[in-house]
N, C-alpha and C positions, 0 to 999 in steps of 0.2 A: 314780255307778256306773262301774266300770271297763269299758271297751269293748275289743274286739279289733281289732287292726290288722295289716297284713301287713309282714313284714320279710324280705328276701332272705337266703339262707343263704350263709355264707362259702365261696367256691370257691378263689380265689387272692388274693394280696396284691399290690397295685401300689405302686410307689414314687411318691410324690406330690412334684412339684417345689416349689420355693419359691413361696409364695403371695403374690400382689400385694394389698396392703392395700386398694387402691382398689376391689377387687372385692367387698368386704364392705360390709354396711350399717353404720349408726351403732353398733349393738351389737356389731359385729365377731364375731358368733356363728358364721357359716358363710361359706364361700367357694363360689361358684357359677361353673362354667365349662361352655361348650358345646364338645364335642370332636368333631372329625371322625374318621372311621375311619382316616384317615392319621396320626392322633395329634396333629394340630395344633389349637390353640384357634381357634375361629371369631372373626374380628375383630369387636370391638364398640366402641361409642362411648357415653360417658356423656351423658345428657340430664337436664335439670332441669325437671320438670313444675310445675304449679301448687302453691304451698306447702301447700294443703290435701290434696294427694294424698300419702298416706303410703307410704314405701318407697323402694327404689333402682330407678331406671329406666335402661335402656340400649337403644340400637339395636344390632342384630346383623346382620352381613352373611350372607345365606343364599346357598348355592351350589346351583343347581338339580340335583337328582338325588343329591346327597351325603347319605349316611347320617350320623347324628350321635347323640351320647349326652349326657346331662345329668350332670355330675359335681358332687357336693356333698360338701364336707369340713366336718366338725364341729370347730370350734376350741375347744369347751368341754369341761369335765370331766364333763358329764352327758349322758344320752341325750336326743336330740331327735327330734321327729316332723316330717316334711316332707310337706305336701300339695303335689302338683305337678299343674298343669293345662297342657296343650298345646292351643292353639286353643280354650281354654275348657272342655275336657273332662278330667276326672280321669283320670290315666294308669293307675290301677288298676281303677277301676269303669267308666270310660267315661261316667259321668254328668256332667251340667253342673255345673261347679264354681264356688263362691263363695269358695274358699280358707278354709273354715270348719273348726273343730275336730271336727265330727261327721262329716267325710268320711273315706274310706279314706286312710291315709297310710303312708309308709315310715318306719322307725326307723333312726337312725344312732347308733352307739355313741360314747363319748367319744373325741375326737381321731382319729376314723376317717373314711374316705372311702367313698362309695357312688356307683356309676355306673349310671345307668338308660338302657337301650338302646331301650326301646320300650313299646308298649301291653301291659299284662298281660292275657293271655287265658286264664290258668290258673295253678295253683299251681306248675307246672314249666315255663312257657313265656311268652315275650313276642313281640311282632311289632314289627319295627324302625321307628324314626323315620327319615324322609328328607324332604328339602325338595322340594316339588313345587308345581304350580299349585293354587290354592284349590279348583278344581272337582274335583281328584283327591285332596283331603285327606280324612282319616278323618272329621273333624267334618262336612264337607259331604256326603260320600257316604252316611254311615250315619245321621246325625241332621239333615241339612239345616240345620246350625247354623253361621252365619258371624258370630255376635255377638262373638267374640273371636279372629277369624282372624289368624294371623301373630303369635301371642304365646306365650311360655313364661313361666309365672307360678308362683312358689313362695311358700308361707307356712311359716314355721318356728315350731314350738311347743316350748317347754321342757316337761319332764316335771313334773307336779304331784307333789311329794314327799309321802309319807305323814306323818301326825302321829306323833311319837315314841311316844305312849302307846298307839297302836293296833297290836297285834301282827298283827291280821288285815290291816290296810293294809300293814304292812311285808312281810308274806308275799306279797301281790299284786304289790307293786312290786319285790320283791327278785329275786335270781337273777343269773346272769351276763348282762351286757349283750350283745345280739346283735351279731355282727360285720357289717360291710358286705358288699355283694355285689361281684362282679367282672364284672357285665354289661358286657360291655364297656359328587381332586375333579375330580368332573367339572367342566369349564369351565362357567361361568354363561352360558347362552344367552339370558338374558332381557334383552338389551340393546336390544330394540325399544322404540320410543317408547311404544307402547301394550302394556304387558306385564301379564298377569294377576297378581293378588296372590299372594304366597307363602303356602303352607300346609304342613302335615305329613302325609305319607302313612302308610299301613298296609302295612309291608313284610314281608319274609320272617320265618318263625317261627324263634326261637332258644331254646335250652334255658336255662331260668332258674328253678331250684328256689326255693321260698319256704316260709316257715312263719309261723304266727300267734303273736303275743306279746301280753302284757298291757302296755298303755301308756295312762296317763291324762294328756292334755295340759292345760296351764294354760288358763284361760278365753280369753285373748287371745294372738294370735301375737306373737312376739318380733321377728321380722323379716319383710320382704316384698320379693320381687324380681320385677320384670316386665321381660322382654326382648322387644322388638318387632323381629322379623326381617323384612328386606326384601331384594329383589334389589339388586345393586350399582347398577344403573341408577336405581332408585328412591331409594337413598341419595344418589346424585349429584344427582338432580333436587331433592331436599329440602335439599341443601346440608349434609347430615350429614358427608359426606366430600368432599374437594376432588378433582375429576376434571378434569384438564387434557386437552388435545388428545391424540389417539391417537399413539403413537410412530411416527415415520417410519422407513422402511427405511434403515439407515445405509449401505447399499451403493448406494442409488439416489439420484442427485443431485436436488436440488429444482429445479423448473422456474424458469427465468429469464425475466422479462418483457422483450420487445423492442418497439420501435415497430411498431404495426400497419401493414400494407400496404393502401393504398387499393384499393377494389374495382375501379376502372377503370384501375389501373396496368398498363401494357403493357411496361415496361422489362425 
C-alpha cells in the first residue's frame, strides 16, 4: 500500500559546492553535511564502529548555542526518502525513531539538495535546531527521552518502482518529482572539566511550507548515517581530536626560572 509522506516545497535554489566523497556511505547515494547559520560545515571526524554496526559513523563538534541545519544531497537519478532523527526523535513527527520505512520521511528529488532547519510543527513551519545542554534539549524537555541524546541519524530509502504491467501503480508513482526545500558561532563555553552532555534545542519558529506526496520506499534502507555530536572539550578528552596546550600571549614573555632565595637570607 502506498503511504503518504511529507516533502517541502521549493522556495529557492542553492548552489551546492563540490562534495567530498568521504562524506558518503558505501553506496555513495547521498551526501550529508551539518551546516551552521554562518554557512560553514561543522567539523566532523570519521570513526569506525564494531563491524556488525551497519552505516557510516562520525563524531561532530558542536558549538554551544549555535543554530544548525542538516543538508542532504541526492547523488542518484531517482527520488529517495530520508528518515531523520535528532536525539532519537523523528524531526517531522517528534515520535521516537528507529529509522524505519513506516516513519514520516522527507523526499528528495534526483540530483537535488534539501536543507532541514528544525523540528516540523506544522505544514508551513519548523522550529530551529540549536546545540544546547541535554537538559534543555527538545527530547529531554518534552519526552524525558535521553536514549539517543547527542545524535543526528539518517536512513536513506530508494523508491520502490512500480511494475511495468500495472498502470495503476505507474500512476501512483508518476508525476513530477518534488523539488527540495531551501530551509535554510557563538564560542563554545563547555570547556569545563564537568560539562553537561550536548543536545538539540527547540528554537524559534521559521516559515517552511510543505506538501504531501506519494512515495513507497523499498523494504530496507540503502544507507545509514549516524553523527555523534559533542562539545570540543569532550572530543579532546576522548582523543577524537588533538588538543594541545592553550596558545600563549605572543606579547607577554614566558616566565624565566631563577635560583630560589633562602627564607633566612638577609643580604
